[in-house]
Phi, psi and omega in degrees: 000318186293315182301317180295317183295314183296322181292332177289325181288330190259043180282085183234153178293145180287328180258161177123161180284172176297326178295328178294325185288334181256006180283117180301331182292340181253009179270160174283170180299322180293319180294321175296323178297317177295322176298320177297318177300316178296322178298318177296320178296323183297327183258357186295323182303294182295325179294318178300320180291318181296324181277005178077025181249050182298324178298318179291326177295318179295318179295319178295327174300314176295324180295321179292321178292318179296319179296325174297319177299318178295322179295322178295329176286320183292326181295339177264296188283320180294329184260320180271343181082001177273102187283124179260126177256005181223044185290349177295345179306312184295315179304313182289318181297317180295317182290313182291324178297315179294321180295312182295317179295327181286318184276324183274319181256356179054040176280157178291150179295336179287351173254323183286323179296312175300325178294323176296318177298315180296318179296319178294324177294321174297323175298319178295327175296317179293325179280331182293326179302313178298332179293346179291334182242336185257149180219163173062226183297332181292315178295318181299324181293322179295314182292332178288325185280327187298318177294327178298315177300317180296320177299321179296318179298314180299319180290329184289337184238068184294333181295330183263316189260350184088352176067206183293332182284341178104166182252117179251176180077017180279141180296155176234149176293319179199153172243007178284136187297312184291318179295322176297321179298318182286331173298313179295320180292324175299315178294320179298314183291321177298315178298315182299312183292317181298311182292325179291320179296322182284315184287341175265005175266185176301325180295323178296322178296319179294319178298318177294323180293328177297318179294321182285312183199098180295325182294323177296323178294320178293321178295337178279000178090010177258156180257103182296328182300322179294319179292323176296317181296319178301319181293319180293316179298314178301314180293321179296318181299309182288329174298317177295319178300315179299316181295322178293315180292324178296322182288317188269017176235184183291348181298312176248348174064031179077020180241117181253116180228141179304325182292336179271328192252334188235011184297142177299322180301327177297318177297321181290318179299325179297316182295314182299315182297319179295322177294320180297317181283328182127101180298143176079017174223115183300321177296324179295320178296319179297311180294317178297320180294314180294315181300309182303309182301309185292320181295317177302314181293323179293316178295325181294331182271002178275115187300326188291328183285323183061230181276003181266008184298321183287331175295317176299316181299319179298318179295315178297323180294317178298318176298316180299314180294332178290313186269334180232067187293334182282343181108169185295304188294314176300323179294316179298316180295321178297315179296318178296318178297321177297320179292319177299322178295318178296321179294322178294319180296316180297319180291340178253038173070026175088002181279145183281163177303324179295318179295321179296316179298315182295320182297317180293324179294320179297317179298316180293327179292316177297320177298318180296316179296317179295322179298314180296320178299319179297322177296319183293325179288000000 
């Protein structure tokens, strides 16, 4: 599903300059729709403040960080098929590394944030190595246990980590709502562009092939383990970046707590959001992450629902998965592709694409035979 979906979105000419590739006039309808969505996100922060929607701007800031988190999960599990149940590890390692270095050593955030990214990438490397030999439930079990182990370590050293109550007094880059929004949007955009570039390259094709048939990838002379390890390190680095920015902005306000960064429910929410958007599609993970986060917050603020908001959301999610099992983005792409096919058939006198192809082939064959006959004469 993922390979087909991503290839549909990336209908770009092979030749041409970089300006041609980013020219909206030469983009497909789906690409223009995505560009419009990014444009609306880019202006939502200040426009929301002017319109008196500061709460929605704060919520959207969290949604962008959460969507970034979902994309880091999808680049590993959605493409390689190795389902991770403890992806919060990267988020927590990046944030806690930066927080501890900032509070204990009083280092600048411009040093601690890169250190957090590096630490999360190393965590991805450590988790990636077991994936070279383990598959299925065994790998999932490892990813499930690692955040629990990290929580135990954090609780065991409360003087350094703040323990179960959390670590406060961490410096922040900004507490301004709009600046925090743009920090989150910058991380979201950087992750989106980087992951799209990688998954649409030869490496992305190999990652998708690993999910479909790892034996076939090995038979082709490629090493699936290297590509898996690359995906884990990449996911860890960007997960650590998202965690650090979330901590040092108005989103978490410089307060690091295991319940916010390493909770099991957070890892489960990431999986649900990726499935809703469309697994194995980076754009699907981005859309699913934003949609999931905002819908949950909107339902939570409905007074009539009270504590039953999540039950309603669970029912809606089950219904959605039943009727749209492939996810939001793949379904939209399929509908748009179907309309384009219908329009093509109508423009060609009701002939189907197969009939059109056969007709063109027959015409070319007649021309070829006629040309040969002319040469013989």
